[in-house]
N, C-alpha and C positions, 0 to 999 in steps of 0.2 A: 829744779823745783819739784822734786819727787814728792808725791803725796799731798800737794797743795792744790786748792781749788781756787784758781785766780784767772781773771781776764784783764786785758789791758786795753783801754780806750784812749785815744789821743784826740786832742782838739775839743775837749769838753767845755761846755758853757754852764752858766749858773743854773738854768732850769734842769740840766742833766744832773748836776751835783745835788741839788735839793731833792729831786725825785729819787736819786740813788739812796739818800738817807732815809726817806719815808717809805719807799716801796720794796726795800730789800727783804723784809719779812714776808713769808708766805709765797714767794716765787723762787724758782730755781735760778741759778746763776745765768744759765742760757736765756731764760725768760727775761731776767733783769737787763741783760745786755741788749736784747731786742727792744725792750721798752725804752731804754736810754737812747738807743740809736734813733728810734722814731721821734722821741722828744727833741733830740739834737737837730734832726733834719727839719722839723716843723717850727722850732723856736728861732731859727735864723731868718731874719726878715730884712728886706731892703726898705729902710725907713722912708726914703724919698718916695717910693711907690706907695707905701702905706699912707703917708701923709697926704699925698696927692689924691688918693682915692677917698680919704676922709673929707677933704675939702670939697670934692665933687658932690658927695652925699650931703654935706652940710649946706652947700649952696642950693641944691635942689629942694631942700626942706624950707628954704627962705623965699622961694618964688611964690608970687601971688596967683599965678596962672593966667596973667594978662598977656 
């Protein structure tokens, strides 16, 4: 790959792909890789934990304080 400017990321998810399309202008390839790696790490969620936390918050909003 002489003379080509490329990086390879494996295990990408939809938020990473969407951001790659929209953020590639105005940043270097190295910066884009860093951005996408951060997005990938923060976009993977344990939905059981997220939903349980949302239910706790929702239940605390419904308490009358008695």
